[in-house]
Structure formats: C-alpha cells, structure tokens
N, C-alpha and C positions, 0 to 999 in steps of 0.2 A: 536384287544383287547389283552392286555398283559395276558399271561397265568401265573396263580399264583401257579400252582402245576406242578410237573414233569409229563411227559407223562407216561402212564401205561407201566408196564413191557412187556406187550404183543406187544408193538411197536418195540421191539428188533427184528432185522432180524434173522430168523432161518436158517442160512447157514448150510450145511450138518454136520459140525463138532460141532456145538453148542450143549452143553448138553440140553436135554429136561427137562423142569420143570413141575411138577404137580401143581395142584391148590394151595396147601398150600405153596409150595416153591415160586411160583409167588406172592402170597399174602404177604409173608415175605419180598420179594424184594421190593414190592410196599410200604409196611410199612416203610422200611428202607430209600427208596428214599424220601418219604415225611417227615420222621423224620429228615433226614439230612437237608432237606430244612428248616424245622422249627428251627433246631439248628443253622444253619448259618444265618438265618434271625431274627425272633422274639426273640429267646433266646440269640443268639449271640450278639444282640445289647446291652444286659445288661452288657457285658464286658466293653464297653466304659463308660457306666454310672457308673459302679463300680469303674473304674479307676479315673474318673473325680471327683466323689462325695466322695469317701472314700479313695482309695489307694493313689492317688497323694497328697491330703491334709495331710494324715498321714505320708507319706514319707517326705514331706517338714517340718513337725513339728519335725520329728526325726533327719533329716540330715541338715536342714537349707538351702536346695537347691533342685533343680529339679533333676530327674534321669539323669545320664550322659551316660548311655549305656542301650541297650535293656535287658541285663541280670539283671540289677538292677530292671527294671520293672517286669521282669519275677519272680524274687524272691519275690517281694512285692505282685504281683497278685496271686501267688500260696498260699498265706495266706488268700486270700479273699474267702468267702463262695460261692459267686455267680460264680466266675471263676472256683473254684474247682468243683462245681456241673456241670457246662457246660463242662469242660474238661473230667470229668468222663463219662458223657453221650456221648460225641463225641468219646471217646476211645471205649466205649462199642458198639457204633453203628458200628464201623469198625470191632470189633471182631465178632459181630453178622453177619455182611455181609460175613466174611470169613467162619464162621460156616455154614451158609446156602449154600454158594457156594461149600464148601467141601462136605457137605452131598449130595447135588445134583449130584456132580461129581462122588463120590465114589459108589453110588448105581447103576451107569450105566458105570462103568469104563471098564468092559469087552467089552461092545459094542463100546465104544469110542476108546479103544486101537486097536480093530480089524479093525475099520474103518480107523483109522490113518495109520495102517500098509498097508492097501490096497491102500489108496491114495498115500502114500510115495513110495511104491514099484513100482507103475506105472508112477508116475510123474517125478522121477529123480530130484526133487527139494530140497532134503535134503541131507546134507553132514555132518556127525557127526565124531568127532575125540575124542575118549576117553582119549587121552593124554592131552587134554586141561583141566587144573585145574580150579576149581571154585575159584575166588579170596577170600582170607581169610577175607577181609574186608566186603564181602557180605554174608559170612556164619556166622558171629558173631551174627546177629539178624534175626528175621523173618520179612523181609521187608514188610511194610504196614500191619503188623500183619498176613500175610499169612503164615500158618504153613509150615516151611521148605523153605520159600522164593519161588523164581521162578525156583529153580534148583533141589529140593529134589524129588526123585522118591518114590512112594508107593511100587513099584516093578520094576524090571529091564525093561527098555524100555517103560515105560508108559507115558501118556500125562496128568496126573492129575493136575500138577502145571499149565500148560497152560490153561486147560479147566476151572479150578476154577477161574483163572484170568479173562478169557473172559466172563464167565457166570454172574459174579457179578459186573463188572465195570460199567455197565449201571445204576445199582441202586446207586452205589457210586457217580456217576457224575450226577444223575438225568436225564440221557439221553442227557446231554449237548455235548457229543462226537458223537452223531448221532446214527442211528439205527444199524450201524455196529461197533460202538465204535472207529471209525477211524477219528474223527474230527481233531486231531492234524496233522496227515499226510495230510488230505484234505486241511487244512489251508496252509501247506507248499507248496503243489502242486499248489494251487491257487495263492499264492504269486509269485512263480517262473514263472508261465505262464503269469501273469499280469505284473510283474515288469521287466521281461527279456524274452519277447516273442521270441527272436531269439536264446535263449539258447537251444542247442541241445546236451545234454550229452549222451555219448555212454555207459559209465559205471558209476554206482552210488553205493556208499557204505553207508549203514545205520548201525551205531554202536550202540549196546545195543538194539536190535530189539525186544526182548522177543517174542511175538506171531505175530509180524508184523502188528499191528494196524496202525502204522505210515508209514511203508515201502510200504504196498500194494497200498494206494492211489497214491503214487509217481510212482510206477511201472505202474499203470493204466493210469496216466497222461502222461507218457513217454513210450509208448508201444514199441518203437524202441530201448530203452535202456536196457542194462543188469543190473539188480539190485541185489546186494549181501547184504543180511541181516544177520548180525553176532551177536552172543551172546555166552556166555560161558555156558548157561543153556540148556543142551540137552533136558530136559523134556519140556521146552517151545518151543524149535525149532521143535520138532516132531509135536507138535500140530499146530504151526504156518505154517509149510510147508503143512500139511494136510488141514488146513483152506484155504490157498491160492489155493491149487489144487481144493478144493471143490467149491471155488468161481470162478474158471476158469481163474485165473491170472497165466500166464505161463512164463513171462519174469523176474522171480525172483527166487533166490536160497537162501535157509537158510543154513548157514554154521556155524559150531561150531568153534569159534575162539575168542581170546581176543583182545580187542582194544589196549591193551598195547604191543602186538606183532603181527604185520601185515606182518611178514617176508615172508609169502607165496606169497605175491603180490609184484611185483617190483616197483621201484621208478616211480612215475608219471602214475600209472596204471589207476586211476579213474579221471573222470571229475568233480565229485561232491562227497564230503564226508560230512555226516551230522549225527546229533543226535537229538532226540526229548525227552526232559525231562529226560536226562540220566546223564548229567555231575554231578548232585547233588548226584548220587549214587556212585561216585568215591571218594576214599581217597585222601588226599592232595598230596601223592606221586604218585598215579596212574594218576591223572588228567593231569599233564604236559606230562607224557609218552603217554597217549592216543592222546593228541593234537599233540605231536611231530611225532608220527607214522602217524596220519592223514595228517600232512603236507608232510611227505615223499612220501606217496602213491598218493598224489594229483598232477595232471599234472599242469604245468605252465599255468596260465590263468583259472584254475579250481576254483570251488566254495567250500568253507567250510562254513557250516551253522549249528548253534546250537540253538535250541529252549529251552529256560529256563525261570524260574522266574527272575524278575529283581534283579540286585545286590543291596545290601544295600549300601547306600551312605548318605552323610550329607543332601542331598535333601529329603530323605525319613524320615518322622517323626519316632522317636524312638518307639512310640506306635505301628505304623504299622509294624516296624521291629519285635517287640515282637510278634505280632499276627501271622505274617508270619512264625515265628520261632516255632510255636506250634508243627508242625510235627516232628521237630528234637528231641523234648523231650518227645513226647507223641504218635507218630505214627511210631516208629521204623525207622526213617530216620536219621541215625547218622551223616551224612556229610552235611545235609541240611543247617544248620546254617553257618558252616565254609565255604562251597562253595560259598554261596551268599554274604559272606563278602570279598571274593577275589576281586582283581582288574582283572576281567576276560580278559579285553583288554590287560593287561600287560602279562598275561599267554599266550594268543594267539600270542602276538608279539614275545615272547621268543620261540614260536614254529615255527617261520619263517614267520609270517605275519605282516609286519610293520604296525604301526598304521594308516598310510595314505592309506593303502590297506583295512582297516577294515571299517565296517559299523554296525550300530545298527538300527533295524527297529521293528515296531510292526506288528505282523502277526495276522490278525483277524480271529476268528473262522468262519467256513463256516456253516451257519444255515441249518440244515436238515429239509426241509419243509415237509418231509413225516411224521415227528412226532411233529413238531412245526408249528402252524399256523402263518400267517403273523403277525408281531408285529411292533409297531412304531420303527423307527430307533433311534440310539443314546443311551443315558444313560438309557432311559426308558426300553430298552430291558433287559430282565432278564434271569436268569438261564443259563448262559453260551452262550447265543445267540450272545452277543456282546463282548464276552471275547477276549482279546488281549494278546498274549504272546510276550515276548521279544525274539528277534532273534539276535544273535551275529554272524556276518558273515565276510568273507573276500574273495577277489579274489587273488589267488596266483600270485605274480609278474611273468611276463614272463621270467625275467632273475634275478637270485639271485647270489650274491657272496658267494661262499662256505665258511663256517666257518673255521677259522684258526685252 
C-alpha cells in the first residue's frame, strides 16, 4: 500500500551525536514534514493550473507569443496570487524548519560540544586548518535559510551548524533520505557496487561533505578504502567527524580544505573523486576550478562522479525549468539556476575528461524499509522512494597528452 504521509519524526535514527528533541520539537518537525508534503502535492498542483488557466493566456494576450525563457514565466507567475501564496508558504516552511532545528540545537549545545570534543579527541578522524577561508560566494547568503549557513560558529569550536543541519533535514525531506539522512550516499554506493562490481578504489575523495551524510555510506560500502571528506566549514566538519565516530565508521577522515585548492594531495592520489548535490553551491568561477583540481588528483583510470539535478535543456519544458528554479530565487540558492543552465559535459571535458570518456546515468534512491513499508514499484512509488538523481561521471583516460 502506498504511504500517503511522511514517516513520523521518531523514525529518525538517534545516533550518539544527534540532538535530542522533546515532545514539542518533534511535533513541530512532524507538522513541517506533513506541511511540506501538502505544499508539494495538493497545493503545489495549483501552480500548473494557474499557469495554464490564467498566466499563459494573459502572457499570450500581452506579447502575442508563448514565453521563450523560464525567466519570462517566473516574472509572470510572480504576479499570480496562487503562486505568490504557495511561494510564501514554502519559504516560511523552510524558515520554520531552521528555527525549530536551531532552538533544539542551542538548548543542548554544551552537551553536544562536549561529546564532539570527546569523540574527535579519541578518533583522530578530524583535521582542521584555520587558514582555510570560507569562500566569499558561500558567505553572501544563509544557504537554505540556515542562519550563518553551514560554517558560522555560535562560539569558538562549536558544532551548532552541523547539528542543526542533521536534526532537521529528516523533516525537510519527509524521511526520503532514510533514517540516517544518508540516502544520497547510499544511492551512490549502491550504483558503484552494482554497475562496477570489480571496482576496488583505495582512496576516495568526497568534496563538499558538510556532515558526511553522503560520504559515510560510501566508506561503509568500501571498508578497505581510505575516504577523505572535505569541506571549508569547520563547524560542520567537527560534527561530521564526531557523528562518524559515534556510528563506528573508522575508514574516513574529515579534513578542512577547499575543492578549489587540493594542493596538499599529489597528482593521481585518489581512485575516486565525487560530489553529491554540491556543484550547484559553486560560483561560475569556482566550478571549473573544482573540476580541474578533481581531475588533477584523480589517478588514470579513476572515477569522477557528480550527483546533481538535471541540466536545463531544450528537451526540458520551460515550465519545468521555472519550477526547478524556485530555490534559486526563494531558498537562498544563488547559483542554482546558472549552474543547471551550464553545459556540464563541456565543463567536465575542459577539466580533462573527453566527452567519449564521460557518461550520464540515473542513480535511484535506496528505499529505507525501516521507515517505509513495501510499495508498488515504478511511478506509483511516492515521497522519494523512487527518486532518481542525475549523475555526471567519467573515467579518467589511462594516458593523456599534457596540455601545451
């Protein structure tokens, strides 16, 4: 039977570092999960009706043609009362999620910081470098409406940013990322094991790791590999390393470093370099730098793999492009729209991966049966259980002619 509501917040795995919620905090997260479900489904469907019944006919009457770009649709839809109401509710749901997560985290920050210090002092899995600067393009806005983004500290050496992120994402996604919020990484690991069963990477680099939701399942799937999870945000890395230690994952290290400068690692050091929903956080100048450095540190024959939303193209209807663009203008994702308009394959090619070495695949979400019951397969599956992410990958050629 298809489940029509998100799983309860109590289905979230309570690993040692996870902030504890009281009754009211859990109730708020449950409300937000169901509210988001309602907004994306019942209320969200009204956007298409508003476009087809009011906005598009009015646009044709005014311009004598159909919209030619997603931005034309956005400007027209932003004048429509239904879309304005839906956008306001959706934005407020994100702000409420951040408020509840922040309140939950701050009331127990002393305990969380002390526990993180204990885990990290004994595990040796955290390596911070205060000389690493937070990129200016990530400090300009509070990403995803999280106050201070993923890097700001409430006080020196704390874990508030990472804890807030971890405690609330279950509600934001309605449990679609699983009981440990690690569905993206689990999907990547499942794809690698299934599609390339003989692949035995010794060193894996995850760029833009935040708290390691996506890096840990990869480390668990390849226990003989050394996994390096990097990010510029020390506050998230402190929490992520302690979270990994609390979950007993030992073959991973959290290192403060920028994907734009991987000079601490020599050429060809890693067998696999990957990102999960990170490229859209990069500016137009930073993106090719990150891909170029990823190419340099990847060994010949190694895998580069990027999970992202699909690129905008002529094959994607303009209305769909407009709806996918919502986060860029309303959820503090400033590079979302421009990144998805790139010819990502061309950017990857210029980083050193010829187009004939590239591939694009769909990576299917791994259903967490501990919180979702069995459901029919195919399109009838709902709420993330049949979600498919785009993956842009390439195998580095065994021999490359050095650039002149």
